[in-house]
C-alpha positions as CSV (number, residue, x, y, z in Angstrom):
1,M,0.0,0.0,0.0
2,T,1.3,3.5,-0.9
3,P,1.8,6.0,1.9
4,Y,-0.3,8.5,-0.1
5,P,-3.6,6.7,-1.1
6,N,-5.1,9.7,-2.7
7,V,-2.3,10.3,-5.1
8,T,-1.8,8.7,-8.6
9,I,1.6,8.6,-10.4
10,I,1.1,9.0,-14.2
11,A,3.7,8.3,-16.8
12,K,3.1,8.9,-20.5
13,K,5.4,9.6,-23.4
14,G,8.3,10.7,-21.3
15,V,6.2,12.9,-18.9
16,I,5.7,12.0,-15.3
17,G,3.0,13.6,-13.3
18,I,1.5,13.4,-9.8
19,K,-2.3,13.7,-9.6
20,G,-4.3,14.3,-6.4
21,K,-7.9,15.0,-5.7
22,E,-7.5,18.7,-6.8
23,G,-5.9,17.7,-10.2
24,V,-2.3,17.5,-11.3
25,M,0.0,18.5,-8.5
26,Y,3.2,18.2,-10.4
27,S,4.4,17.3,-14.0
28,S,7.9,16.9,-15.2
29,L,6.8,19.5,-17.8
30,M,6.6,22.0,-15.0
31,A,10.3,21.8,-14.4
32,K,11.1,23.2,-18.0
33,R,9.3,26.2,-19.2
34,K,9.8,27.1,-22.9
35,E,10.8,30.8,-23.2
36,H,10.6,33.1,-26.2
37,R,12.2,36.5,-26.6
38,S,10.9,39.4,-28.6
39,Q,11.3,43.0,-29.1
40,I,8.2,44.8,-27.8
41,A,7.4,46.3,-31.3
42,E,7.7,42.8,-32.8
43,A,5.5,41.2,-30.2
44,R,2.8,43.9,-30.6
45,N,2.5,42.8,-34.4
46,V,1.8,39.2,-33.3
47,L,0.2,39.8,-30.0
48,G,-2.4,37.1,-30.7
49,Q,0.4,34.5,-31.2
50,V,2.2,35.6,-28.1
51,I,-1.0,35.3,-26.0
52,S,-1.9,31.9,-27.6
53,R,1.7,30.5,-26.8
54,A,1.1,31.4,-23.2
55,R,-2.5,30.4,-22.9
56,F,-2.5,27.1,-24.9
57,G,1.2,26.2,-24.9
58,G,2.3,27.3,-21.4
59,E,5.0,29.1,-23.0
60,S,6.5,32.5,-21.7
61,T,7.6,35.3,-23.8
62,I,10.1,37.8,-22.5
63,L,9.6,41.4,-23.9
64,I,12.8,43.3,-24.8
65,N,12.9,47.1,-24.9
66,R,16.1,48.7,-26.2
67,G,18.0,45.6,-25.2
68,A,16.8,45.3,-21.7
69,E,14.3,42.8,-20.5
70,A,11.2,44.8,-19.7
71,A,8.3,42.4,-19.0
72,V,7.1,38.7,-19.5
73,V,3.9,37.3,-20.8
74,V,3.2,34.2,-18.9
75,P,0.3,31.8,-18.7
76,F,-2.4,33.0,-16.3
77,D,-2.3,30.0,-14.0
78,F,1.4,30.5,-13.7
79,Y,0.9,34.0,-12.7
80,V,-1.8,33.0,-10.0
81,R,0.5,30.3,-8.6
82,A,3.5,32.8,-8.4
83,C,1.3,35.4,-6.6
84,E,0.2,32.6,-4.0
85,A,3.7,31.3,-3.7
86,L,5.0,34.9,-3.0
87,G,2.0,35.6,-0.5
88,E,1.0,38.5,-2.8
89,E,-2.7,39.5,-2.9
90,R,-4.1,40.2,-6.5
91,V,-6.1,43.5,-6.4
92,P,-8.0,44.7,-9.4
93,A,-6.9,48.2,-10.6
94,E,-9.4,51.0,-10.8
95,S,-11.1,51.3,-14.2
96,A,-10.3,54.4,-16.2
97,D,-14.1,54.6,-16.9
98,S,-15.0,55.0,-13.3
């Protein structure tokens, strides 16, 4: 009998995952995050692709401004987990229309 009866270990196509009652708790894919680098002006022209890579592919895009790293487009679930891990509260900004 396993010491963790509510946990399932999954191995498919070279990916190892641990699944609990709340869903996937760990995947070996989490250990490697594919990163793209793009000038802000170039990323603006293909913003839909940048967002799709983050949303559907789990890939990040580092935005470069005048040779310096300025910002990163990351998958939303990654952002939420990062805020939780850092103990930061997410507070919506005031709307410009208000």
